PDB file with SEQRES, HELIX, SHEET and CRYST1 records, atoms N, CA, C and O in Angstrom:
SEQRES   1 A   82  MET PHE PRO ALA THR TYR ILE ALA ILE TYR ALA ILE VAL          
SEQRES   2 A   82  TRP TRP VAL CYS LEU PHE ILE VAL LEU PRO PHE GLY ALA          
SEQRES   3 A   82  ARG SER GLN HIS GLU ALA GLY GLY GLU ILE VAL ARG GLY          
SEQRES   4 A   82  SER GLU PRO GLY ALA PRO VAL MET PRO MET TRP GLY ARG          
SEQRES   5 A   82  ARG PHE LEU ILE THR THR LEU LEU SER VAL PRO VAL THR          
SEQRES   6 A   82  ALA LEU LEU LEU TRP ALA ILE SER ALA PRO TRP LEU GLN          
SEQRES   7 A   82  GLU TYR TRP SER                                              
HELIX    1 AA1 PRO A    3  VAL A   21  1                                  19    
HELIX    2 AA2 GLN A   29  ALA A   32  1                                   4    
HELIX    3 AA3 TRP A   50  SER A   73  1                                  24    
HELIX    4 AA4 PRO A   75  TRP A   81  1                                   7    
CRYST1    1.000    1.000    1.000  90.00  90.00  90.00 P 1           1          
ATOM      1  N   MET A   1     -38.627  -5.301  14.698  1.00  0.00           N  
ATOM      2  CA  MET A   1     -38.369  -4.750  16.015  1.00  0.00           C  
ATOM      3  C   MET A   1     -39.677  -4.271  16.634  1.00  0.00           C  
ATOM      4  O   MET A   1     -40.629  -3.923  15.937  1.00  0.00           O  
ATOM      5  N   PHE A   2     -39.692  -4.265  17.933  1.00  0.00           N  
ATOM      6  CA  PHE A   2     -40.861  -3.820  18.673  1.00  0.00           C  
ATOM      7  C   PHE A   2     -40.871  -2.292  18.775  1.00  0.00           C  
ATOM      8  O   PHE A   2     -39.817  -1.662  18.701  1.00  0.00           O  
ATOM      9  N   PRO A   3     -42.059  -1.692  18.946  1.00  0.00           N  
ATOM     10  CA  PRO A   3     -42.128  -0.228  19.093  1.00  0.00           C  
ATOM     11  C   PRO A   3     -41.298   0.299  20.265  1.00  0.00           C  
ATOM     12  O   PRO A   3     -40.748   1.398  20.191  1.00  0.00           O  
ATOM     13  N   ALA A   4     -41.208  -0.468  21.328  1.00  0.00           N  
ATOM     14  CA  ALA A   4     -40.400  -0.023  22.472  1.00  0.00           C  
ATOM     15  C   ALA A   4     -38.924   0.093  22.091  1.00  0.00           C  
ATOM     16  O   ALA A   4     -38.203   0.923  22.645  1.00  0.00           O  
ATOM     17  N   THR A   5     -38.480  -0.729  21.157  1.00  0.00           N  
ATOM     18  CA  THR A   5     -37.096  -0.652  20.691  1.00  0.00           C  
ATOM     19  C   THR A   5     -36.845   0.662  19.971  1.00  0.00           C  
ATOM     20  O   THR A   5     -35.809   1.297  20.166  1.00  0.00           O  
ATOM     21  N   TYR A   6     -37.803   1.070  19.133  1.00  0.00           N  
ATOM     22  CA  TYR A   6     -37.679   2.347  18.430  1.00  0.00           C  
ATOM     23  C   TYR A   6     -37.622   3.512  19.414  1.00  0.00           C  
ATOM     24  O   TYR A   6     -36.824   4.435  19.250  1.00  0.00           O  
ATOM     25  N   ILE A   7     -38.458   3.463  20.418  1.00  0.00           N  
ATOM     26  CA  ILE A   7     -38.488   4.531  21.424  1.00  0.00           C  
ATOM     27  C   ILE A   7     -37.178   4.570  22.199  1.00  0.00           C  
ATOM     28  O   ILE A   7     -36.645   5.647  22.466  1.00  0.00           O  
ATOM     29  N   ALA A   8     -36.661   3.413  22.558  1.00  0.00           N  
ATOM     30  CA  ALA A   8     -35.398   3.360  23.303  1.00  0.00           C  
ATOM     31  C   ALA A   8     -34.234   3.883  22.460  1.00  0.00           C  
ATOM     32  O   ALA A   8     -33.386   4.618  22.965  1.00  0.00           O  
ATOM     33  N   ILE A   9     -34.192   3.514  21.197  1.00  0.00           N  
ATOM     34  CA  ILE A   9     -33.126   4.001  20.319  1.00  0.00           C  
ATOM     35  C   ILE A   9     -33.233   5.508  20.153  1.00  0.00           C  
ATOM     36  O   ILE A   9     -32.222   6.209  20.190  1.00  0.00           O  
ATOM     37  N   TYR A  10     -34.458   6.018  19.969  1.00  0.00           N  
ATOM     38  CA  TYR A  10     -34.644   7.462  19.832  1.00  0.00           C  
ATOM     39  C   TYR A  10     -34.207   8.192  21.100  1.00  0.00           C  
ATOM     40  O   TYR A  10     -33.568   9.242  21.017  1.00  0.00           O  
ATOM     41  N   ALA A  11     -34.538   7.659  22.255  1.00  0.00           N  
ATOM     42  CA  ALA A  11     -34.161   8.309  23.518  1.00  0.00           C  
ATOM     43  C   ALA A  11     -32.643   8.368  23.668  1.00  0.00           C  
ATOM     44  O   ALA A  11     -32.100   9.384  24.103  1.00  0.00           O  
ATOM     45  N   ILE A  12     -31.969   7.302  23.315  1.00  0.00           N  
ATOM     46  CA  ILE A  12     -30.505   7.291  23.415  1.00  0.00           C  
ATOM     47  C   ILE A  12     -29.892   8.292  22.441  1.00  0.00           C  
ATOM     48  O   ILE A  12     -28.989   9.046  22.804  1.00  0.00           O  
ATOM     49  N   VAL A  13     -30.381   8.298  21.211  1.00  0.00           N  
ATOM     50  CA  VAL A  13     -29.863   9.240  20.208  1.00  0.00           C  
ATOM     51  C   VAL A  13     -30.161  10.674  20.630  1.00  0.00           C  
ATOM     52  O   VAL A  13     -29.327  11.559  20.437  1.00  0.00           O  
ATOM     53  N   TRP A  14     -31.349  10.917  21.207  1.00  0.00           N  
ATOM     54  CA  TRP A  14     -31.715  12.269  21.638  1.00  0.00           C  
ATOM     55  C   TRP A  14     -30.735  12.774  22.693  1.00  0.00           C  
ATOM     56  O   TRP A  14     -30.278  13.914  22.616  1.00  0.00           O  
ATOM     57  N   TRP A  15     -30.408  11.933  23.680  1.00  0.00           N  
ATOM     58  CA  TRP A  15     -29.476  12.349  24.735  1.00  0.00           C  
ATOM     59  C   TRP A  15     -28.080  12.595  24.182  1.00  0.00           C  
ATOM     60  O   TRP A  15     -27.413  13.546  24.589  1.00  0.00           O  
ATOM     61  N   VAL A  16     -27.635  11.756  23.266  1.00  0.00           N  
ATOM     62  CA  VAL A  16     -26.316  11.966  22.660  1.00  0.00           C  
ATOM     63  C   VAL A  16     -26.301  13.284  21.890  1.00  0.00           C  
ATOM     64  O   VAL A  16     -25.339  14.047  21.978  1.00  0.00           O  
ATOM     65  N   CYS A  17     -27.370  13.551  21.136  1.00  0.00           N  
ATOM     66  CA  CYS A  17     -27.457  14.811  20.396  1.00  0.00           C  
ATOM     67  C   CYS A  17     -27.525  16.008  21.342  1.00  0.00           C  
ATOM     68  O   CYS A  17     -26.982  17.067  21.030  1.00  0.00           O  
ATOM     69  N   LEU A  18     -28.180  15.858  22.486  1.00  0.00           N  
ATOM     70  CA  LEU A  18     -28.232  16.957  23.454  1.00  0.00           C  
ATOM     71  C   LEU A  18     -26.829  17.314  23.926  1.00  0.00           C  
ATOM     72  O   LEU A  18     -26.483  18.493  24.006  1.00  0.00           O  
ATOM     73  N   PHE A  19     -26.022  16.312  24.238  1.00  0.00           N  
ATOM     74  CA  PHE A  19     -24.661  16.599  24.694  1.00  0.00           C  
ATOM     75  C   PHE A  19     -23.794  17.169  23.575  1.00  0.00           C  
ATOM     76  O   PHE A  19     -22.805  17.849  23.846  1.00  0.00           O  
ATOM     77  N   ILE A  20     -24.155  16.899  22.327  1.00  0.00           N  
ATOM     78  CA  ILE A  20     -23.447  17.509  21.202  1.00  0.00           C  
ATOM     79  C   ILE A  20     -23.848  18.974  21.060  1.00  0.00           C  
ATOM     80  O   ILE A  20     -23.003  19.822  20.779  1.00  0.00           O  
ATOM     81  N   VAL A  21     -25.133  19.277  21.253  1.00  0.00           N  
ATOM     82  CA  VAL A  21     -25.662  20.627  21.050  1.00  0.00           C  
ATOM     83  C   VAL A  21     -25.343  21.566  22.216  1.00  0.00           C  
ATOM     84  O   VAL A  21     -25.204  22.770  22.003  1.00  0.00           O  
ATOM     85  N   LEU A  22     -25.226  21.053  23.423  1.00  0.00           N  
ATOM     86  CA  LEU A  22     -25.064  21.901  24.614  1.00  0.00           C  
ATOM     87  C   LEU A  22     -23.955  22.951  24.527  1.00  0.00           C  
ATOM     88  O   LEU A  22     -24.214  24.102  24.881  1.00  0.00           O  
ATOM     89  N   PRO A  23     -22.754  22.635  24.087  1.00  0.00           N  
ATOM     90  CA  PRO A  23     -21.704  23.660  24.138  1.00  0.00           C  
ATOM     91  C   PRO A  23     -21.820  24.761  23.088  1.00  0.00           C  
ATOM     92  O   PRO A  23     -21.204  25.814  23.250  1.00  0.00           O  
ATOM     93  N   PHE A  24     -22.584  24.558  22.021  1.00  0.00           N  
ATOM     94  CA  PHE A  24     -22.661  25.556  20.959  1.00  0.00           C  
ATOM     95  C   PHE A  24     -23.434  26.783  21.415  1.00  0.00           C  
ATOM     96  O   PHE A  24     -24.575  26.674  21.865  1.00  0.00           O  
ATOM     97  N   GLY A  25     -22.821  27.934  21.299  1.00  0.00           N  
ATOM     98  CA  GLY A  25     -23.468  29.194  21.638  1.00  0.00           C  
ATOM     99  C   GLY A  25     -23.553  29.491  23.119  1.00  0.00           C  
ATOM    100  O   GLY A  25     -24.141  30.500  23.508  1.00  0.00           O  
ATOM    101  N   ALA A  26     -22.989  28.651  23.946  1.00  0.00           N  
ATOM    102  CA  ALA A  26     -23.046  28.883  25.391  1.00  0.00           C  
ATOM    103  C   ALA A  26     -21.996  29.917  25.776  1.00  0.00           C  
ATOM    104  O   ALA A  26     -20.832  29.812  25.389  1.00  0.00           O  
ATOM    105  N   ARG A  27     -22.421  30.915  26.539  1.00  0.00           N  
ATOM    106  CA  ARG A  27     -21.501  31.946  27.028  1.00  0.00           C  
ATOM    107  C   ARG A  27     -21.521  31.917  28.539  1.00  0.00           C  
ATOM    108  O   ARG A  27     -22.579  31.968  29.168  1.00  0.00           O  
ATOM    109  N   SER A  28     -20.343  31.836  29.106  1.00  0.00           N  
ATOM    110  CA  SER A  28     -20.247  31.798  30.565  1.00  0.00           C  
ATOM    111  C   SER A  28     -20.324  33.213  31.127  1.00  0.00           C  
ATOM    112  O   SER A  28     -20.221  34.196  30.392  1.00  0.00           O  
ATOM    113  N   GLN A  29     -20.505  33.299  32.435  1.00  0.00           N  
ATOM    114  CA  GLN A  29     -20.544  34.602  33.090  1.00  0.00           C  
ATOM    115  C   GLN A  29     -19.211  35.324  32.898  1.00  0.00           C  
ATOM    116  O   GLN A  29     -19.171  36.543  32.729  1.00  0.00           O  
ATOM    117  N   HIS A  30     -18.138  34.565  32.925  1.00  0.00           N  
ATOM    118  CA  HIS A  30     -16.805  35.147  32.761  1.00  0.00           C  
ATOM    119  C   HIS A  30     -16.624  35.697  31.347  1.00  0.00           C  
ATOM    120  O   HIS A  30     -16.096  36.796  31.175  1.00  0.00           O  
ATOM    121  N   GLU A  31     -17.057  34.941  30.329  1.00  0.00           N  
ATOM    122  CA  GLU A  31     -16.918  35.371  28.936  1.00  0.00           C  
ATOM    123  C   GLU A  31     -17.814  36.555  28.616  1.00  0.00           C  
ATOM    124  O   GLU A  31     -17.444  37.421  27.823  1.00  0.00           O  
ATOM    125  N   ALA A  32     -18.992  36.597  29.230  1.00  0.00           N  
ATOM    126  CA  ALA A  32     -19.938  37.670  28.950  1.00  0.00           C  
ATOM    127  C   ALA A  32     -19.452  39.005  29.507  1.00  0.00           C  
ATOM    128  O   ALA A  32     -19.904  40.063  29.069  1.00  0.00           O  
ATOM    129  N   GLY A  33     -18.550  38.959  30.451  1.00  0.00           N  
ATOM    130  CA  GLY A  33     -18.005  40.184  31.002  1.00  0.00           C  
ATOM    131  C   GLY A  33     -18.919  40.872  31.993  1.00  0.00           C  
ATOM    132  O   GLY A  33     -18.615  41.963  32.477  1.00  0.00           O  
ATOM    133  N   GLY A  34     -20.027  40.242  32.292  1.00  0.00           N  
ATOM    134  CA  GLY A  34     -20.957  40.822  33.252  1.00  0.00           C  
ATOM    135  C   GLY A  34     -20.562  40.483  34.668  1.00  0.00           C  
ATOM    136  O   GLY A  34     -19.476  39.968  34.936  1.00  0.00           O  
ATOM    137  N   GLU A  35     -21.460  40.782  35.550  1.00  0.00           N  
ATOM    138  CA  GLU A  35     -21.213  40.503  36.960  1.00  0.00           C  
ATOM    139  C   GLU A  35     -21.350  39.005  37.214  1.00  0.00           C  
ATOM    140  O   GLU A  35     -22.304  38.373  36.761  1.00  0.00           O  
ATOM    141  N   ILE A  36     -20.397  38.453  37.934  1.00  0.00           N  
ATOM    142  CA  ILE A  36     -20.459  37.043  38.310  1.00  0.00           C  
ATOM    143  C   ILE A  36     -21.269  36.955  39.595  1.00  0.00           C  
ATOM    144  O   ILE A  36     -20.916  37.567  40.603  1.00  0.00           O  
ATOM    145  N   VAL A  37     -22.349  36.195  39.553  1.00  0.00           N  
ATOM    146  CA  VAL A  37     -23.239  36.055  40.699  1.00  0.00           C  
ATOM    147  C   VAL A  37     -22.475  35.398  41.835  1.00  0.00           C  
ATOM    148  O   VAL A  37     -21.819  34.372  41.652  1.00  0.00           O  
ATOM    149  N   ARG A  38     -22.568  35.997  42.997  1.00  0.00           N  
ATOM    150  CA  ARG A  38     -21.835  35.489  44.151  1.00  0.00           C  
ATOM    151  C   ARG A  38     -22.310  34.071  44.496  1.00  0.00           C  
ATOM    152  O   ARG A  38     -23.508  33.797  44.562  1.00  0.00           O  
ATOM    153  N   GLY A  39     -21.351  33.196  44.711  1.00  0.00           N  
ATOM    154  CA  GLY A  39     -21.666  31.817  45.068  1.00  0.00           C  
ATOM    155  C   GLY A  39     -21.856  30.904  43.874  1.00  0.00           C  
ATOM    156  O   GLY A  39     -22.101  29.710  44.049  1.00  0.00           O  
ATOM    157  N   SER A  40     -21.747  31.434  42.663  1.00  0.00           N  
ATOM    158  CA  SER A  40     -21.905  30.588  41.482  1.00  0.00           C  
ATOM    159  C   SER A  40     -20.564  30.401  40.789  1.00  0.00           C  
ATOM    160  O   SER A  40     -19.616  31.152  41.019  1.00  0.00           O  
ATOM    161  N   GLU A  41     -20.506  29.410  39.958  1.00  0.00           N  
ATOM    162  CA  GLU A  41     -19.307  29.108  39.187  1.00  0.00           C  
ATOM    163  C   GLU A  41     -19.162  30.152  38.075  1.00  0.00           C  
ATOM    164  O   GLU A  41     -20.141  30.430  37.382  1.00  0.00           O  
ATOM    165  N   PRO A  42     -17.975  30.739  37.881  1.00  0.00           N  
ATOM    166  CA  PRO A  42     -17.797  31.714  36.798  1.00  0.00           C  
ATOM    167  C   PRO A  42     -18.052  31.114  35.416  1.00  0.00           C  
ATOM    168  O   PRO A  42     -18.349  31.845  34.471  1.00  0.00           O  
ATOM    169  N   GLY A  43     -17.939  29.800  35.291  1.00  0.00           N  
ATOM    170  CA  GLY A  43     -18.183  29.152  34.010  1.00  0.00           C  
ATOM    171  C   GLY A  43     -19.642  28.800  33.766  1.00  0.00           C  
ATOM    172  O   GLY A  43     -19.972  28.205  32.741  1.00  0.00           O  
ATOM    173  N   ALA A  44     -20.523  29.164  34.702  1.00  0.00           N  
ATOM    174  CA  ALA A  44     -21.951  28.873  34.533  1.00  0.00           C  
ATOM    175  C   ALA A  44     -22.513  29.716  33.391  1.00  0.00           C  
ATOM    176  O   ALA A  44     -22.137  30.879  33.244  1.00  0.00           O  
ATOM    177  N   PRO A  45     -23.407  29.148  32.582  1.00  0.00           N  
ATOM    178  CA  PRO A  45     -23.941  29.906  31.449  1.00  0.00           C  
ATOM    179  C   PRO A  45     -24.804  31.079  31.895  1.00  0.00           C  
ATOM    180  O   PRO A  45     -25.503  31.015  32.906  1.00  0.00           O  
ATOM    181  N   VAL A  46     -24.734  32.159  31.105  1.00  0.00           N  
ATOM    182  CA  VAL A  46     -25.519  33.351  31.403  1.00  0.00           C  
ATOM    183  C   VAL A  46     -26.984  33.094  31.067  1.00  0.00           C  
ATOM    184  O   VAL A  46     -27.857  33.264  31.918  1.00  0.00           O  
ATOM    185  N   MET A  47     -27.256  32.684  29.830  1.00  0.00           N  
ATOM    186  CA  MET A  47     -28.615  32.366  29.388  1.00  0.00           C  
ATOM    187  C   MET A  47     -28.569  31.008  28.685  1.00  0.00           C  
ATOM    188  O   MET A  47     -28.189  30.943  27.516  1.00  0.00           O  
ATOM    189  N   PRO A  48     -28.942  29.938  29.360  1.00  0.00           N  
ATOM    190  CA  PRO A  48     -28.811  28.617  28.740  1.00  0.00           C  
ATOM    191  C   PRO A  48     -29.786  28.359  27.590  1.00  0.00           C  
ATOM    192  O   PRO A  48     -29.499  27.513  26.743  1.00  0.00           O  
ATOM    193  N   MET A  49     -30.920  29.050  27.527  1.00  0.00           N  
ATOM    194  CA  MET A  49     -31.906  28.881  26.450  1.00  0.00           C  
ATOM    195  C   MET A  49     -32.267  27.409  26.245  1.00  0.00           C  
ATOM    196  O   MET A  49     -32.082  26.859  25.159  1.00  0.00           O  
ATOM    197  N   TRP A  50     -32.781  26.786  27.294  1.00  0.00           N  
ATOM    198  CA  TRP A  50     -33.075  25.351  27.262  1.00  0.00           C  
ATOM    199  C   TRP A  50     -34.087  24.980  26.193  1.00  0.00           C  
ATOM    200  O   TRP A  50     -33.920  23.961  25.521  1.00  0.00           O  
ATOM    201  N   GLY A  51     -35.128  25.776  26.019  1.00  0.00           N  
ATOM    202  CA  GLY A  51     -36.145  25.449  25.023  1.00  0.00           C  
ATOM    203  C   GLY A  51     -35.570  25.381  23.624  1.00  0.00           C  
ATOM    204  O   GLY A  51     -35.880  24.470  22.856  1.00  0.00           O  
ATOM    205  N   ARG A  52     -34.733  26.346  23.298  1.00  0.00           N  
ATOM    206  CA  ARG A  52     -34.106  26.363  21.978  1.00  0.00           C  
ATOM    207  C   ARG A  52     -33.178  25.165  21.807  1.00  0.00           C  
ATOM    208  O   ARG A  52     -33.151  24.546  20.743  1.00  0.00           O  
ATOM    209  N   ARG A  53     -32.423  24.838  22.841  1.00  0.00           N  
ATOM    210  CA  ARG A  53     -31.512  23.696  22.758  1.00  0.00           C  
ATOM    211  C   ARG A  53     -32.283  22.382  22.612  1.00  0.00           C  
ATOM    212  O   ARG A  53     -31.868  21.500  21.859  1.00  0.00           O  
ATOM    213  N   PHE A  54     -33.398  22.250  23.327  1.00  0.00           N  
ATOM    214  CA  PHE A  54     -34.207  21.036  23.204  1.00  0.00           C  
ATOM    215  C   PHE A  54     -34.811  20.923  21.806  1.00  0.00           C  
ATOM    216  O   PHE A  54     -34.889  19.827  21.251  1.00  0.00           O  
ATOM    217  N   LEU A  55     -35.234  22.045  21.238  1.00  0.00           N  
ATOM    218  CA  LEU A  55     -35.793  22.028  19.885  1.00  0.00           C  
ATOM    219  C   LEU A  55     -34.727  21.628  18.866  1.00  0.00           C  
ATOM    220  O   LEU A  55     -34.981  20.787  18.003  1.00  0.00           O  
ATOM    221  N   ILE A  56     -33.551  22.215  18.956  1.00  0.00           N  
ATOM    222  CA  ILE A  56     -32.465  21.868  18.043  1.00  0.00           C  
ATOM    223  C   ILE A  56     -32.079  20.402  18.210  1.00  0.00           C  
ATOM    224  O   ILE A  56     -31.815  19.708  17.227  1.00  0.00           O  
ATOM    225  N   THR A  57     -32.046  19.935  19.447  1.00  0.00           N  
ATOM    226  CA  THR A  57     -31.722  18.531  19.713  1.00  0.00           C  
ATOM    227  C   THR A  57     -32.746  17.609  19.070  1.00  0.00           C  
ATOM    228  O   THR A  57     -32.383  16.602  18.461  1.00  0.00           O  
ATOM    229  N   THR A  58     -34.019  17.945  19.202  1.00  0.00           N  
ATOM    230  CA  THR A  58     -35.077  17.126  18.611  1.00  0.00           C  
ATOM    231  C   THR A  58     -34.975  17.123  17.094  1.00  0.00           C  
ATOM    232  O   THR A  58     -35.097  16.072  16.464  1.00  0.00           O  
ATOM    233  N   LEU A  59     -34.751  18.304  16.500  1.00  0.00           N  
ATOM    234  CA  LEU A  59     -34.641  18.384  15.043  1.00  0.00           C  
ATOM    235  C   LEU A  59     -33.410  17.639  14.525  1.00  0.00           C  
ATOM    236  O   LEU A  59     -33.428  17.125  13.407  1.00  0.00           O  
ATOM    237  N   LEU A  60     -32.372  17.578  15.304  1.00  0.00           N  
ATOM    238  CA  LEU A  60     -31.168  16.847  14.910  1.00  0.00           C  
ATOM    239  C   LEU A  60     -31.323  15.345  15.126  1.00  0.00           C  
ATOM    240  O   LEU A  60     -30.844  14.548  14.318  1.00  0.00           O  
ATOM    241  N   SER A  61     -31.986  14.957  16.202  1.00  0.00           N  
ATOM    242  CA  SER A  61     -32.060  13.534  16.544  1.00  0.00           C  
ATOM    243  C   SER A  61     -33.039  12.753  15.665  1.00  0.00           C  
ATOM    244  O   SER A  61     -32.879  11.543  15.509  1.00  0.00           O  
ATOM    245  N   VAL A  62     -34.039  13.407  15.091  1.00  0.00           N  
ATOM    246  CA  VAL A  62     -35.004  12.690  14.243  1.00  0.00           C  
ATOM    247  C   VAL A  62     -34.319  12.105  13.000  1.00  0.00           C  
ATOM    248  O   VAL A  62     -34.448  10.904  12.764  1.00  0.00           O  
ATOM    249  N   PRO A  63     -33.596  12.902  12.192  1.00  0.00           N  
ATOM    250  CA  PRO A  63     -32.944  12.270  11.031  1.00  0.00           C  
ATOM    251  C   PRO A  63     -31.816  11.311  11.408  1.00  0.00           C  
ATOM    252  O   PRO A  63     -31.580  10.329  10.703  1.00  0.00           O  
ATOM    253  N   VAL A  64     -31.124  11.583  12.502  1.00  0.00           N  
ATOM    254  CA  VAL A  64     -30.060  10.667  12.931  1.00  0.00           C  
ATOM    255  C   VAL A  64     -30.662   9.318  13.312  1.00  0.00           C  
ATOM    256  O   VAL A  64     -30.122   8.270  12.960  1.00  0.00           O  
ATOM    257  N   THR A  65     -31.787   9.347  14.037  1.00  0.00           N  
ATOM    258  CA  THR A  65     -32.461   8.106  14.415  1.00  0.00           C  
ATOM    259  C   THR A  65     -32.986   7.379  13.182  1.00  0.00           C  
ATOM    260  O   THR A  65     -32.863   6.159  13.079  1.00  0.00           O  
ATOM    261  N   ALA A  66     -33.572   8.126  12.246  1.00  0.00           N  
ATOM    262  CA  ALA A  66     -34.084   7.509  11.023  1.00  0.00           C  
ATOM    263  C   ALA A  66     -32.955   6.836  10.243  1.00  0.00           C  
ATOM    264  O   ALA A  66     -33.124   5.729   9.731  1.00  0.00           O  
ATOM    265  N   LEU A  67     -31.821   7.498  10.155  1.00  0.00           N  
ATOM    266  CA  LEU A  67     -30.676   6.921   9.454  1.00  0.00           C  
ATOM    267  C   LEU A  67     -30.158   5.677  10.171  1.00  0.00           C  
ATOM    268  O   LEU A  67     -29.812   4.684   9.531  1.00  0.00           O  
ATOM    269  N   LEU A  68     -30.107   5.735  11.473  1.00  0.00           N  
ATOM    270  CA  LEU A  68     -29.648   4.585  12.259  1.00  0.00           C  
ATOM    271  C   LEU A  68     -30.604   3.402  12.120  1.00  0.00           C  
ATOM    272  O   LEU A  68     -30.164   2.268  11.934  1.00  0.00           O  
ATOM    273  N   LEU A  69     -31.900   3.657  12.208  1.00  0.00           N  
ATOM    274  CA  LEU A  69     -32.875   2.570  12.070  1.00  0.00           C  
ATOM    275  C   LEU A  69     -32.859   1.992  10.661  1.00  0.00           C  
ATOM    276  O   LEU A  69     -33.028   0.786  10.482  1.00  0.00           O  
ATOM    277  N   TRP A  70     -32.655   2.847   9.662  1.00  0.00           N  
ATOM    278  CA  TRP A  70     -32.548   2.352   8.293  1.00  0.00           C  
ATOM    279  C   TRP A  70     -31.322   1.451   8.161  1.00  0.00           C  
ATOM    280  O   TRP A  70     -31.389   0.395   7.533  1.00  0.00           O  
ATOM    281  N   ALA A  71     -30.212   1.864   8.749  1.00  0.00           N  
ATOM    282  CA  ALA A  71     -28.989   1.062   8.661  1.00  0.00           C  
ATOM    283  C   ALA A  71     -29.143  -0.272   9.384  1.00  0.00           C  
ATOM    284  O   ALA A  71     -28.637  -1.296   8.924  1.00  0.00           O  
ATOM    285  N   ILE A  72     -29.841  -0.256  10.513  1.00  0.00           N  
ATOM    286  CA  ILE A  72     -30.042  -1.499  11.263  1.00  0.00           C  
ATOM    287  C   ILE A  72     -30.914  -2.478  10.485  1.00  0.00           C  
ATOM    288  O   ILE A  72     -30.660  -3.682  10.490  1.00  0.00           O  
ATOM    289  N   SER A  73     -31.947  -1.956   9.814  1.00  0.00           N  
ATOM    290  CA  SER A  73     -32.879  -2.837   9.110  1.00  0.00           C  
ATOM    291  C   SER A  73     -32.505  -3.058   7.644  1.00  0.00           C  
ATOM    292  O   SER A  73     -33.249  -3.720   6.921  1.00  0.00           O  
ATOM    293  N   ALA A  74     -31.386  -2.528   7.195  1.00  0.00           N  
ATOM    294  CA  ALA A  74     -30.974  -2.677   5.798  1.00  0.00           C  
ATOM    295  C   ALA A  74     -30.659  -4.140   5.490  1.00  0.00           C  
ATOM    296  O   ALA A  74     -30.072  -4.841   6.314  1.00  0.00           O  
ATOM    297  N   PRO A  75     -31.051  -4.593   4.304  1.00  0.00           N  
ATOM    298  CA  PRO A  75     -30.811  -5.995   3.953  1.00  0.00           C  
ATOM    299  C   PRO A  75     -29.326  -6.353   3.896  1.00  0.00           C  
ATOM    300  O   PRO A  75     -28.954  -7.474   4.242  1.00  0.00           O  
ATOM    301  N   TRP A  76     -28.491  -5.442   3.477  1.00  0.00           N  
ATOM    302  CA  TRP A  76     -27.062  -5.742   3.386  1.00  0.00           C  
ATOM    303  C   TRP A  76     -26.446  -5.963   4.761  1.00  0.00           C  
ATOM    304  O   TRP A  76     -25.468  -6.698   4.896  1.00  0.00           O  
ATOM    305  N   LEU A  77     -27.011  -5.333   5.770  1.00  0.00           N  
ATOM    306  CA  LEU A  77     -26.510  -5.536   7.123  1.00  0.00           C  
ATOM    307  C   LEU A  77     -27.098  -6.811   7.732  1.00  0.00           C  
ATOM    308  O   LEU A  77     -26.426  -7.501   8.498  1.00  0.00           O  
ATOM    309  N   GLN A  78     -28.339  -7.120   7.395  1.00  0.00           N  
ATOM    310  CA  GLN A  78     -28.971  -8.334   7.895  1.00  0.00           C  
ATOM    311  C   GLN A  78     -28.221  -9.576   7.411  1.00  0.00           C  
ATOM    312  O   GLN A  78     -28.194 -10.602   8.091  1.00  0.00           O  
ATOM    313  N   GLU A  79     -27.624  -9.472   6.245  1.00  0.00           N  
ATOM    314  CA  GLU A  79     -26.873 -10.591   5.688  1.00  0.00           C  
ATOM    315  C   GLU A  79     -25.706 -10.979   6.600  1.00  0.00           C  
ATOM    316  O   GLU A  79     -25.393 -12.161   6.739  1.00  0.00           O  
ATOM    317  N   TYR A  80     -25.070  -9.999   7.214  1.00  0.00           N  
ATOM    318  CA  TYR A  80     -23.930 -10.273   8.087  1.00  0.00           C  
ATOM    319  C   TYR A  80     -24.355 -10.682   9.489  1.00  0.00           C  
ATOM    320  O   TYR A  80     -23.592 -11.344  10.193  1.00  0.00           O  
ATOM    321  N   TRP A  81     -25.549 -10.304   9.906  1.00  0.00           N  
ATOM    322  CA  TRP A  81     -26.017 -10.625  11.255  1.00  0.00           C  
ATOM    323  C   TRP A  81     -26.667 -12.001  11.336  1.00  0.00           C  
ATOM    324  O   TRP A  81     -26.849 -12.533  12.431  1.00  0.00           O  
ATOM    325  N   SER A  82     -27.015 -12.577  10.200  1.00  0.00           N  
ATOM    326  CA  SER A  82     -27.704 -13.871  10.199  1.00  0.00           C  
ATOM    327  C   SER A  82     -26.758 -15.014  10.419  1.00  0.00           C  
ATOM    328  O   SER A  82     -27.182 -16.170  10.444  1.00  0.00           O  
TER     329      SER A  82                                                      
END                                                                             
């Protein structure tokens, strides 16, 4: 496979992992019991902590991508694709 293929697979896995990680630990304005900012959705997160979520997503997506690439290039799978 070409290096661009690896990058594309990693990007797809990273986005999927981000959507898996997003709901964990998220507290809405309504759940937090604080003041709901006027004009905002009550379900909007109080503190989204984007940096932490991106770090967790990256740490999760690296082994998932490695496992996926290993499975794609495994000889037992190549036997069925040939």
